All heavy atoms as TSV, in Angstrom:
chain	resi	resn	atom	element	x	y	z
A	1	MET	N	N	12.247	-11.258	7.608
A	1	MET	CA	C	13.108	-12.350	7.201
A	1	MET	C	C	12.948	-13.537	8.158
A	1	MET	O	O	12.834	-14.670	7.725
A	1	MET	CB	C	14.550	-11.845	7.156
A	1	MET	CG	C	15.527	-12.878	6.736
A	1	MET	SD	S	15.396	-13.183	4.989
A	1	MET	CE	C	17.076	-13.295	4.571
A	2	ASN	N	N	12.959	-13.224	9.455
A	2	ASN	CA	C	12.815	-14.299	10.438
A	2	ASN	C	C	11.451	-14.966	10.331
A	2	ASN	O	O	11.348	-16.194	10.427
A	2	ASN	CB	C	13.024	-13.755	11.855
A	2	ASN	CG	C	14.429	-13.236	12.071
A	2	ASN	OD1	O	15.328	-13.517	11.299
A	2	ASN	ND2	N	14.599	-12.458	13.117
A	3	LEU	N	N	10.412	-14.170	10.130
A	3	LEU	CA	C	9.069	-14.741	10.004
A	3	LEU	C	C	8.935	-15.579	8.738
A	3	LEU	O	O	8.236	-16.591	8.729
A	3	LEU	CB	C	8.015	-13.641	10.024
A	3	LEU	CG	C	7.799	-12.973	11.380
A	3	LEU	CD1	C	6.804	-11.824	11.243
A	3	LEU	CD2	C	7.329	-13.966	12.407
A	4	ALA	N	N	9.588	-15.177	7.675
A	4	ALA	CA	C	9.545	-15.949	6.430
A	4	ALA	C	C	10.201	-17.308	6.621
A	4	ALA	O	O	9.682	-18.329	6.164
A	4	ALA	CB	C	10.231	-15.189	5.307
A	5	ALA	N	N	11.331	-17.354	7.317
A	5	ALA	CA	C	12.011	-18.625	7.576
A	5	ALA	C	C	11.142	-19.518	8.457
A	5	ALA	O	O	11.020	-20.726	8.213
A	5	ALA	CB	C	13.365	-18.381	8.226
A	6	LEU	N	N	10.517	-18.929	9.482
A	6	LEU	CA	C	9.645	-19.701	10.358
A	6	LEU	C	C	8.435	-20.215	9.593
A	6	LEU	O	O	8.054	-21.382	9.718
A	6	LEU	CB	C	9.205	-18.834	11.540
A	6	LEU	CG	C	8.225	-19.483	12.507
A	6	LEU	CD1	C	8.867	-20.681	13.189
A	6	LEU	CD2	C	7.756	-18.471	13.530
A	7	GLY	N	N	7.840	-19.362	8.775
A	7	GLY	CA	C	6.680	-19.776	7.988
A	7	GLY	C	C	7.004	-20.890	7.013
A	7	GLY	O	O	6.216	-21.824	6.832
A	8	GLU	N	N	8.171	-20.812	6.412
A	8	GLU	CA	C	8.589	-21.862	5.483
A	8	GLU	C	C	8.739	-23.196	6.201
A	8	GLU	O	O	8.324	-24.237	5.706
A	8	GLU	CB	C	9.903	-21.464	4.832
A	8	GLU	CG	C	10.386	-22.440	3.799
A	8	GLU	CD	C	11.667	-21.980	3.144
A	8	GLU	OE1	O	11.909	-20.765	3.049
A	8	GLU	OE2	O	12.431	-22.870	2.731
A	9	PHE	N	N	9.318	-23.162	7.393
A	9	PHE	CA	C	9.486	-24.395	8.159
A	9	PHE	C	C	8.133	-24.967	8.586
A	9	PHE	O	O	7.902	-26.166	8.481
A	9	PHE	CB	C	10.370	-24.158	9.385
A	9	PHE	CG	C	10.568	-25.392	10.198
A	9	PHE	CD1	C	11.372	-26.428	9.732
A	9	PHE	CD2	C	9.934	-25.553	11.410
A	9	PHE	CE1	C	11.549	-27.581	10.461
A	9	PHE	CE2	C	10.098	-26.703	12.145
A	9	PHE	CZ	C	10.904	-27.714	11.673
A	10	VAL	N	N	7.222	-24.111	9.041
A	10	VAL	CA	C	5.893	-24.570	9.454
A	10	VAL	C	C	5.166	-25.209	8.275
A	10	VAL	O	O	4.544	-26.277	8.414
A	10	VAL	CB	C	5.076	-23.407	10.055
A	10	VAL	CG1	C	3.611	-23.779	10.223
A	10	VAL	CG2	C	5.680	-22.984	11.386
A	11	LEU	N	N	5.242	-24.596	7.107
A	11	LEU	CA	C	4.602	-25.188	5.929
A	11	LEU	C	C	5.231	-26.526	5.562
A	11	LEU	O	O	4.526	-27.462	5.182
A	11	LEU	CB	C	4.676	-24.219	4.749
A	11	LEU	CG	C	3.737	-23.031	4.811
A	11	LEU	CD1	C	4.009	-22.076	3.656
A	11	LEU	CD2	C	2.297	-23.479	4.812
A	12	ALA	N	N	6.545	-26.632	5.683
A	12	ALA	CA	C	7.216	-27.900	5.395
A	12	ALA	C	C	6.744	-28.989	6.347
A	12	ALA	O	O	6.524	-30.132	5.940
A	12	ALA	CB	C	8.728	-27.733	5.482
A	13	VAL	N	N	6.564	-28.636	7.609
A	13	VAL	CA	C	6.068	-29.609	8.588
A	13	VAL	C	C	4.654	-30.034	8.229
A	13	VAL	O	O	4.327	-31.229	8.222
A	13	VAL	CB	C	6.124	-29.028	10.018
A	13	VAL	CG1	C	5.385	-29.917	11.005
A	13	VAL	CG2	C	7.568	-28.843	10.458
A	14	LEU	N	N	3.801	-29.072	7.913
A	14	LEU	CA	C	2.421	-29.405	7.553
A	14	LEU	C	C	2.353	-30.309	6.325
A	14	LEU	O	O	1.593	-31.268	6.291
A	14	LEU	CB	C	1.614	-28.134	7.305
A	14	LEU	CG	C	1.263	-27.306	8.528
A	14	LEU	CD1	C	0.600	-26.008	8.111
A	14	LEU	CD2	C	0.376	-28.084	9.467
A	15	VAL	N	N	3.151	-29.997	5.317
A	15	VAL	CA	C	3.112	-30.746	4.067
A	15	VAL	C	C	3.643	-32.166	4.240
A	15	VAL	O	O	3.169	-33.100	3.612
A	15	VAL	CB	C	3.902	-29.989	2.966
A	15	VAL	CG1	C	4.171	-30.858	1.764
A	15	VAL	CG2	C	3.140	-28.739	2.558
A	16	THR	N	N	4.627	-32.343	5.115
A	16	THR	CA	C	5.232	-33.669	5.252
A	16	THR	C	C	4.689	-34.482	6.419
A	16	THR	O	O	4.868	-35.688	6.445
A	16	THR	CB	C	6.754	-33.556	5.423
A	16	THR	OG1	O	7.041	-32.771	6.574
A	16	THR	CG2	C	7.394	-32.951	4.188
A	17	GLN	N	N	4.003	-33.856	7.373
A	17	GLN	CA	C	3.593	-34.581	8.566
A	17	GLN	C	C	2.095	-34.791	8.689
A	17	GLN	O	O	1.661	-35.575	9.527
A	17	GLN	CB	C	4.102	-33.872	9.824
A	17	GLN	CG	C	5.606	-33.739	9.881
A	17	GLN	CD	C	6.327	-35.077	9.856
A	17	GLN	OE1	O	6.556	-35.652	8.805
A	17	GLN	NE2	N	6.655	-35.565	11.009
A	18	THR	N	N	1.285	-34.093	7.936
A	18	THR	CA	C	-0.168	-34.296	8.028
A	18	THR	C	C	-0.638	-35.177	6.877
A	18	THR	O	O	-0.226	-35.003	5.739
A	18	THR	CB	C	-0.924	-32.955	8.009
A	18	THR	OG1	O	-0.587	-32.244	6.824
A	18	THR	CG2	C	-0.574	-32.100	9.219
A	19	ASP	N	N	-1.490	-36.117	7.221
A	19	ASP	CA	C	-1.965	-37.082	6.224
A	19	ASP	C	C	-2.666	-36.418	5.043
A	19	ASP	O	O	-2.466	-36.821	3.896
A	19	ASP	CB	C	-2.909	-38.094	6.876
A	19	ASP	CG	C	-2.175	-39.068	7.776
A	19	ASP	OD1	O	-0.981	-39.322	7.518
A	19	ASP	OD2	O	-2.792	-39.575	8.731
A	20	ALA	N	N	-3.486	-35.406	5.314
A	20	ALA	CA	C	-4.243	-34.771	4.233
A	20	ALA	C	C	-3.303	-34.154	3.207
A	20	ALA	O	O	-3.459	-34.374	1.995
A	20	ALA	CB	C	-5.171	-33.705	4.805
A	21	PHE	N	N	-2.326	-33.388	3.653
A	21	PHE	CA	C	-1.386	-32.766	2.717
A	21	PHE	C	C	-0.516	-33.804	2.020
A	21	PHE	O	O	-0.187	-33.656	0.848
A	21	PHE	CB	C	-0.497	-31.743	3.435
A	21	PHE	CG	C	-1.179	-30.437	3.703
A	21	PHE	CD1	C	-1.401	-30.016	4.995
A	21	PHE	CD2	C	-1.596	-29.627	2.666
A	21	PHE	CE1	C	-2.030	-28.810	5.254
A	21	PHE	CE2	C	-2.212	-28.415	2.905
A	21	PHE	CZ	C	-2.442	-28.008	4.209
A	22	ARG	N	N	-0.122	-34.843	2.734
A	22	ARG	CA	C	0.717	-35.883	2.103
A	22	ARG	C	C	-0.044	-36.561	0.976
A	22	ARG	O	O	0.520	-36.850	-0.069
A	22	ARG	CB	C	1.167	-36.904	3.142
A	22	ARG	CG	C	2.305	-36.408	3.982
A	22	ARG	CD	C	3.033	-37.519	4.684
A	22	ARG	NE	N	2.163	-38.513	5.251
A	22	ARG	CZ	C	2.125	-38.828	6.540
A	22	ARG	NH1	N	2.906	-38.242	7.389
A	22	ARG	NH2	N	1.302	-39.765	6.967
A	23	ARG	N	N	-1.327	-36.834	1.178
A	23	ARG	CA	C	-2.118	-37.471	0.111
A	23	ARG	C	C	-2.306	-36.529	-1.073
A	23	ARG	O	O	-2.156	-36.916	-2.227
A	23	ARG	CB	C	-3.473	-37.902	0.658
A	23	ARG	CG	C	-3.446	-39.196	1.421
A	23	ARG	CD	C	-4.863	-39.661	1.653
A	23	ARG	NE	N	-5.593	-38.615	2.351
A	23	ARG	CZ	C	-6.027	-38.701	3.611
A	23	ARG	NH1	N	-5.832	-39.788	4.304
A	23	ARG	NH2	N	-6.668	-37.704	4.170
A	24	ILE	N	N	-2.624	-35.267	-0.788
A	24	ILE	CA	C	-2.885	-34.294	-1.844
A	24	ILE	C	C	-1.623	-34.010	-2.656
A	24	ILE	O	O	-1.642	-33.979	-3.886
A	24	ILE	CB	C	-3.446	-32.978	-1.255
A	24	ILE	CG1	C	-4.830	-33.216	-0.686
A	24	ILE	CG2	C	-3.483	-31.877	-2.303
A	24	ILE	CD1	C	-5.353	-32.061	0.151
A	25	LEU	N	N	-0.506	-33.795	-1.959
A	25	LEU	CA	C	0.729	-33.374	-2.620
A	25	LEU	C	C	1.687	-34.518	-2.935
A	25	LEU	O	O	2.705	-34.312	-3.597
A	25	LEU	CB	C	1.444	-32.322	-1.759
A	25	LEU	CG	C	0.636	-31.052	-1.501
A	25	LEU	CD1	C	1.334	-30.172	-0.486
A	25	LEU	CD2	C	0.383	-30.307	-2.798
A	26	GLY	N	N	1.403	-35.696	-2.425
A	26	GLY	CA	C	2.253	-36.850	-2.707
A	26	GLY	C	C	3.602	-36.792	-2.007
A	26	GLY	O	O	4.604	-37.264	-2.548
A	27	THR	N	N	3.644	-36.197	-0.817
A	27	THR	CA	C	4.900	-36.124	-0.071
A	27	THR	C	C	5.002	-37.274	0.917
A	27	THR	O	O	4.032	-38.000	1.146
A	27	THR	CB	C	5.003	-34.789	0.699
A	27	THR	OG1	O	3.905	-34.695	1.604
A	27	THR	CG2	C	5.017	-33.611	-0.242
A	28	THR	N	N	6.174	-37.445	1.500
A	28	THR	CA	C	6.386	-38.494	2.498
A	28	THR	C	C	6.790	-37.869	3.821
A	28	THR	O	O	7.260	-36.734	3.871
A	28	THR	CB	C	7.496	-39.473	2.059
A	28	THR	OG1	O	8.700	-38.736	1.892
A	28	THR	CG2	C	7.134	-40.161	0.765
A	29	GLU	N	N	6.630	-38.636	4.887
A	29	GLU	CA	C	6.972	-38.165	6.221
A	29	GLU	C	C	8.490	-38.053	6.363
A	29	GLU	O	O	9.233	-38.898	5.874
A	29	GLU	CB	C	6.419	-39.141	7.251
A	29	GLU	CG	C	6.442	-38.622	8.643
A	29	GLU	CD	C	5.670	-39.523	9.601
A	29	GLU	OE1	O	4.928	-40.402	9.134
A	29	GLU	OE2	O	5.830	-39.335	10.805
A	30	LEU	N	N	8.957	-36.994	7.030
A	30	LEU	CA	C	10.385	-36.802	7.230
A	30	LEU	C	C	10.840	-37.488	8.514
A	30	LEU	O	O	10.111	-37.548	9.488
A	30	LEU	CB	C	10.729	-35.310	7.333
A	30	LEU	CG	C	10.517	-34.459	6.098
A	30	LEU	CD1	C	10.870	-33.007	6.414
A	30	LEU	CD2	C	11.332	-34.961	4.943
A	31	THR	N	N	12.070	-37.980	8.505
A	31	THR	CA	C	12.664	-38.526	9.719
A	31	THR	C	C	13.248	-37.368	10.537
A	31	THR	O	O	13.368	-36.247	10.048
A	31	THR	CB	C	13.783	-39.524	9.394
A	31	THR	OG1	O	14.850	-38.810	8.751
A	31	THR	CG2	C	13.289	-40.642	8.487
A	32	LEU	N	N	13.652	-37.671	11.759
A	32	LEU	CA	C	14.244	-36.643	12.605
A	32	LEU	C	C	15.540	-36.104	12.000
A	32	LEU	O	O	15.800	-34.899	12.040
A	32	LEU	CB	C	14.499	-37.211	14.005
A	32	LEU	CG	C	14.941	-36.215	15.064
A	32	LEU	CD1	C	13.930	-35.095	15.225
A	32	LEU	CD2	C	15.145	-36.931	16.387
A	33	ALA	N	N	16.344	-36.982	11.410
A	33	ALA	CA	C	17.587	-36.544	10.770
A	33	ALA	C	C	17.294	-35.607	9.592
A	33	ALA	O	O	17.988	-34.603	9.401
A	33	ALA	CB	C	18.386	-37.742	10.295
A	34	GLN	N	N	16.267	-35.910	8.820
A	34	GLN	CA	C	15.902	-35.049	7.697
A	34	GLN	C	C	15.412	-33.686	8.184
A	34	GLN	O	O	15.690	-32.662	7.573
A	34	GLN	CB	C	14.831	-35.721	6.838
A	34	GLN	CG	C	15.351	-36.908	6.072
A	34	GLN	CD	C	14.245	-37.723	5.443
A	34	GLN	OE1	O	13.155	-37.861	6.011
A	34	GLN	NE2	N	14.522	-38.282	4.275
A	35	PHE	N	N	14.672	-33.661	9.312
A	35	PHE	CA	C	14.254	-32.387	9.887
A	35	PHE	C	C	15.468	-31.575	10.309
A	35	PHE	O	O	15.498	-30.356	10.152
A	35	PHE	CB	C	13.340	-32.598	11.098
A	35	PHE	CG	C	11.892	-32.540	10.764
A	35	PHE	CD1	C	11.109	-33.670	10.856
A	35	PHE	CD2	C	11.303	-31.360	10.358
A	35	PHE	CE1	C	9.767	-33.631	10.542
A	35	PHE	CE2	C	9.976	-31.304	10.042
A	35	PHE	CZ	C	9.209	-32.453	10.133
A	36	GLY	N	N	16.466	-32.243	10.856
A	36	GLY	CA	C	17.691	-31.551	11.246
A	36	GLY	C	C	18.347	-30.877	10.059
A	36	GLY	O	O	18.762	-29.720	10.132
A	37	TRP	N	N	18.449	-31.593	8.961
A	37	TRP	CA	C	19.040	-31.011	7.746
A	37	TRP	C	C	18.179	-29.882	7.213
A	37	TRP	O	O	18.676	-28.877	6.705
A	37	TRP	CB	C	19.232	-32.072	6.670
A	37	TRP	CG	C	20.417	-32.931	6.922
A	37	TRP	CD1	C	20.435	-34.226	7.324
A	37	TRP	CD2	C	21.792	-32.534	6.813
A	37	TRP	NE1	N	21.722	-34.660	7.481
A	37	TRP	CE2	C	22.578	-33.656	7.169
A	37	TRP	CE3	C	22.429	-31.363	6.463
A	37	TRP	CZ2	C	23.967	-33.619	7.171
A	37	TRP	CZ3	C	23.817	-31.324	6.475
A	37	TRP	CH2	C	24.570	-32.442	6.816
A	38	ALA	N	N	16.863	-30.029	7.323
A	38	ALA	CA	C	15.962	-28.978	6.842
A	38	ALA	C	C	16.078	-27.716	7.696
A	38	ALA	O	O	15.907	-26.608	7.186
A	38	ALA	CB	C	14.518	-29.481	6.851
A	39	LEU	N	N	16.388	-27.873	8.965
A	39	LEU	CA	C	16.541	-26.722	9.852
A	39	LEU	C	C	17.886	-26.019	9.694
A	39	LEU	O	O	18.034	-24.863	10.057
A	39	LEU	CB	C	16.400	-27.166	11.310
A	39	LEU	CG	C	15.004	-27.293	11.856
A	39	LEU	CD1	C	15.036	-27.833	13.269
A	39	LEU	CD2	C	14.281	-25.965	11.817
A	40	LEU	N	N	18.846	-26.714	9.148
A	40	LEU	CA	C	20.196	-26.183	9.046
A	40	LEU	C	C	20.247	-24.880	8.230
A	40	LEU	O	O	20.834	-23.895	8.671
A	40	LEU	CB	C	21.124	-27.232	8.424
A	40	LEU	CG	C	22.604	-26.902	8.426
A	40	LEU	CD1	C	23.110	-26.759	9.849
A	40	LEU	CD2	C	23.376	-27.984	7.700
A	41	ALA	N	N	19.630	-24.849	7.081
A	41	ALA	CA	C	19.666	-23.656	6.226
A	41	ALA	C	C	18.978	-22.450	6.873
A	41	ALA	O	O	19.578	-21.370	6.940
A	41	ALA	CB	C	19.060	-23.950	4.858
A	42	PRO	N	N	17.743	-22.580	7.393
A	42	PRO	CA	C	17.129	-21.395	8.008
A	42	PRO	C	C	17.889	-20.909	9.239
A	42	PRO	O	O	17.992	-19.706	9.472
A	42	PRO	CB	C	15.715	-21.826	8.379
A	42	PRO	CG	C	15.517	-23.179	7.856
A	42	PRO	CD	C	16.797	-23.668	7.293
A	43	LEU	N	N	18.439	-21.819	10.029
A	43	LEU	CA	C	19.195	-21.406	11.204
A	43	LEU	C	C	20.486	-20.697	10.806
A	43	LEU	O	O	20.878	-19.711	11.438
A	43	LEU	CB	C	19.491	-22.602	12.101
A	43	LEU	CG	C	18.290	-23.169	12.855
A	43	LEU	CD1	C	18.688	-24.413	13.634
A	43	LEU	CD2	C	17.676	-22.135	13.761
A	44	ALA	N	N	21.127	-21.177	9.759
A	44	ALA	CA	C	22.346	-20.522	9.267
A	44	ALA	C	C	22.013	-19.126	8.748
A	44	ALA	O	O	22.742	-18.159	9.017
A	44	ALA	CB	C	22.995	-21.360	8.171
A	45	LEU	N	N	20.915	-18.987	8.017
A	45	LEU	CA	C	20.500	-17.668	7.522
A	45	LEU	C	C	20.166	-16.727	8.671
A	45	LEU	O	O	20.526	-15.547	8.641
A	45	LEU	CB	C	19.301	-17.797	6.586
A	45	LEU	CG	C	19.607	-18.359	5.203
A	45	LEU	CD1	C	18.310	-18.595	4.444
A	45	LEU	CD2	C	20.516	-17.438	4.440
A	46	LEU	N	N	19.494	-17.240	9.685
A	46	LEU	CA	C	19.163	-16.423	10.847
A	46	LEU	C	C	20.434	-15.938	11.539
A	46	LEU	O	O	20.557	-14.765	11.890
A	46	LEU	CB	C	18.292	-17.214	11.817
A	46	LEU	CG	C	17.935	-16.521	13.129
A	46	LEU	CD1	C	17.124	-15.264	12.872
A	46	LEU	CD2	C	17.192	-17.469	14.039
A	47	LEU	N	N	21.384	-16.841	11.726
A	47	LEU	CA	C	22.647	-16.484	12.359
A	47	LEU	C	C	23.388	-15.411	11.550
A	47	LEU	O	O	23.850	-14.407	12.107
A	47	LEU	CB	C	23.528	-17.716	12.516
A	47	LEU	CG	C	24.914	-17.476	13.101
A	47	LEU	CD1	C	24.819	-16.990	14.534
A	47	LEU	CD2	C	25.752	-18.730	13.002
A	48	LEU	N	N	23.472	-15.600	10.253
A	48	LEU	CA	C	24.144	-14.614	9.402
A	48	LEU	C	C	23.425	-13.268	9.419
A	48	LEU	O	O	24.060	-12.214	9.436
A	48	LEU	CB	C	24.267	-15.138	7.969
A	48	LEU	CG	C	25.236	-16.304	7.786
A	48	LEU	CD1	C	25.125	-16.858	6.369
A	48	LEU	CD2	C	26.652	-15.866	8.086
A	49	TRP	N	N	22.118	-13.303	9.408
A	49	TRP	CA	C	21.319	-12.067	9.441
A	49	TRP	C	C	21.592	-11.307	10.728
A	49	TRP	O	O	21.809	-10.093	10.718
A	49	TRP	CB	C	19.843	-12.428	9.318
A	49	TRP	CG	C	18.933	-11.260	9.242
A	49	TRP	CD1	C	18.163	-10.762	10.248
A	49	TRP	CD2	C	18.681	-10.438	8.115
A	49	TRP	NE1	N	17.455	-9.684	9.817
A	49	TRP	CE2	C	17.745	-9.463	8.513
A	49	TRP	CE3	C	19.141	-10.437	6.812
A	49	TRP	CZ2	C	17.275	-8.490	7.648
A	49	TRP	CZ3	C	18.668	-9.465	5.949
A	49	TRP	CH2	C	17.746	-8.501	6.364
A	50	GLU	N	N	21.583	-12.026	11.862
A	50	GLU	CA	C	21.826	-11.384	13.152
A	50	GLU	C	C	23.265	-10.869	13.249
A	50	GLU	O	O	23.497	-9.795	13.797
A	50	GLU	CB	C	21.502	-12.343	14.302
A	50	GLU	CG	C	20.029	-12.710	14.395
A	50	GLU	CD	C	19.117	-11.510	14.593
A	50	GLU	OE1	O	19.483	-10.592	15.351
A	50	GLU	OE2	O	18.039	-11.472	13.974
A	51	LEU	N	N	24.231	-11.609	12.748
A	51	LEU	CA	C	25.615	-11.150	12.739
A	51	LEU	C	C	25.770	-9.891	11.882
A	51	LEU	O	O	26.527	-8.983	12.219
A	51	LEU	CB	C	26.552	-12.245	12.240
A	51	LEU	CG	C	26.781	-13.411	13.201
A	51	LEU	CD1	C	27.596	-14.507	12.525
A	51	LEU	CD2	C	27.446	-12.940	14.481
A	52	GLY	N	N	25.051	-9.837	10.775
A	52	GLY	CA	C	25.066	-8.647	9.925
A	52	GLY	C	C	24.513	-7.431	10.640
A	52	GLY	O	O	25.040	-6.325	10.507
A	53	LYS	N	N	23.454	-7.633	11.440
A	53	LYS	CA	C	22.892	-6.519	12.199
A	53	LYS	C	C	23.873	-6.027	13.258
A	53	LYS	O	O	24.020	-4.827	13.462
A	53	LYS	CB	C	21.566	-6.928	12.841
A	53	LYS	CG	C	20.451	-7.115	11.827
A	53	LYS	CD	C	19.076	-7.172	12.440
A	53	LYS	CE	C	18.861	-8.333	13.336
A	53	LYS	NZ	N	17.466	-8.507	13.774
A	54	VAL	N	N	24.557	-6.963	13.927
A	54	VAL	CA	C	25.553	-6.581	14.934
A	54	VAL	C	C	26.683	-5.799	14.272
A	54	VAL	O	O	27.115	-4.753	14.775
A	54	VAL	CB	C	26.101	-7.828	15.668
A	54	VAL	CG1	C	27.321	-7.482	16.506
A	54	VAL	CG2	C	25.023	-8.458	16.528
A	55	ALA	N	N	27.161	-6.273	13.140
A	55	ALA	CA	C	28.241	-5.591	12.425
A	55	ALA	C	C	27.799	-4.199	11.978
A	55	ALA	O	O	28.561	-3.232	12.068
A	55	ALA	CB	C	28.679	-6.408	11.220
A	56	ALA	N	N	26.562	-4.064	11.532
A	56	ALA	CA	C	26.057	-2.762	11.100
A	56	ALA	C	C	25.963	-1.798	12.275
A	56	ALA	O	O	26.308	-0.625	12.152
A	56	ALA	CB	C	24.690	-2.908	10.444
A	57	ARG	N	N	25.529	-2.307	13.444
A	57	ARG	CA	C	25.456	-1.457	14.623
A	57	ARG	C	C	26.839	-0.995	15.067
A	57	ARG	O	O	27.021	0.148	15.453
A	57	ARG	CB	C	24.781	-2.202	15.771
A	57	ARG	CG	C	23.287	-2.186	15.691
A	57	ARG	CD	C	22.660	-2.750	16.948
A	57	ARG	NE	N	21.558	-3.582	16.533
A	57	ARG	CZ	C	21.464	-4.891	16.691
A	57	ARG	NH1	N	22.412	-5.559	17.296
A	57	ARG	NH2	N	20.429	-5.541	16.257
A	58	GLN	N	N	27.816	-1.883	15.016
A	58	GLN	CA	C	29.167	-1.520	15.417
A	58	GLN	C	C	29.773	-0.511	14.441
A	58	GLN	O	O	30.499	0.385	14.841
A	58	GLN	CB	C	30.063	-2.759	15.520
A	58	GLN	CG	C	29.724	-3.616	16.706
A	58	GLN	CD	C	30.568	-4.859	16.784
A	58	GLN	OE1	O	31.284	-5.199	15.846
A	58	GLN	NE2	N	30.475	-5.570	17.889
A	59	GLY	N	N	29.498	-0.664	13.173
A	59	GLY	CA	C	29.983	0.286	12.173
A	59	GLY	C	C	29.387	1.656	12.360
A	59	GLY	O	O	30.038	2.676	12.171
A	60	ARG	N	N	28.119	1.720	12.751
A	60	ARG	CA	C	27.452	2.988	12.968
A	60	ARG	C	C	27.990	3.687	14.211
A	60	ARG	O	O	28.146	4.900	14.227
A	60	ARG	CB	C	25.936	2.757	13.136
A	60	ARG	CG	C	25.128	3.761	12.409
A	60	ARG	CD	C	23.647	3.555	12.516
A	60	ARG	NE	N	23.281	2.210	12.102
A	60	ARG	CZ	C	22.268	1.528	12.634
A	60	ARG	NH1	N	21.532	2.043	13.572
A	60	ARG	NH2	N	21.982	0.327	12.207
A	61	SER	N	N	28.285	2.919	15.254
A	61	SER	CA	C	28.781	3.543	16.485
A	61	SER	C	C	30.215	4.034	16.334
A	61	SER	O	O	30.666	4.879	17.086
A	61	SER	CB	C	28.682	2.555	17.660
A	61	SER	OG	O	29.555	1.459	17.444
A	62	ALA	N	N	30.954	3.507	15.365
A	62	ALA	CA	C	32.330	3.943	15.142
A	62	ALA	C	C	32.379	5.298	14.449
A	62	ALA	O	O	33.401	5.963	14.459
A	62	ALA	CB	C	33.073	2.901	14.320
A	63	LEU	N	N	31.271	5.680	13.815
A	63	LEU	CA	C	31.252	6.961	13.086
A	63	LEU	C	C	31.177	8.083	14.034
A	63	LEU	O	O	30.918	8.688	14.717
A	63	LEU	CB	C	30.091	7.000	12.090
A	63	LEU	CG	C	30.177	5.999	10.954
A	63	LEU	CD1	C	28.905	6.073	10.119
A	63	LEU	CD2	C	31.366	6.303	10.070
């Protein structure tokens, strides 16, 4: 899950920041604020995923 989120972000950077991909795909360069918004969802998913693992570990130790 973590690698998928990282891979998605890397591809987004390549598609929006490299001239070759921008010409081929017709994308535009992202601003820093737009990158921040783009990072918000994967970071939130990572946080929730890790919190879920902590909760699962605590539930198992209570048994």
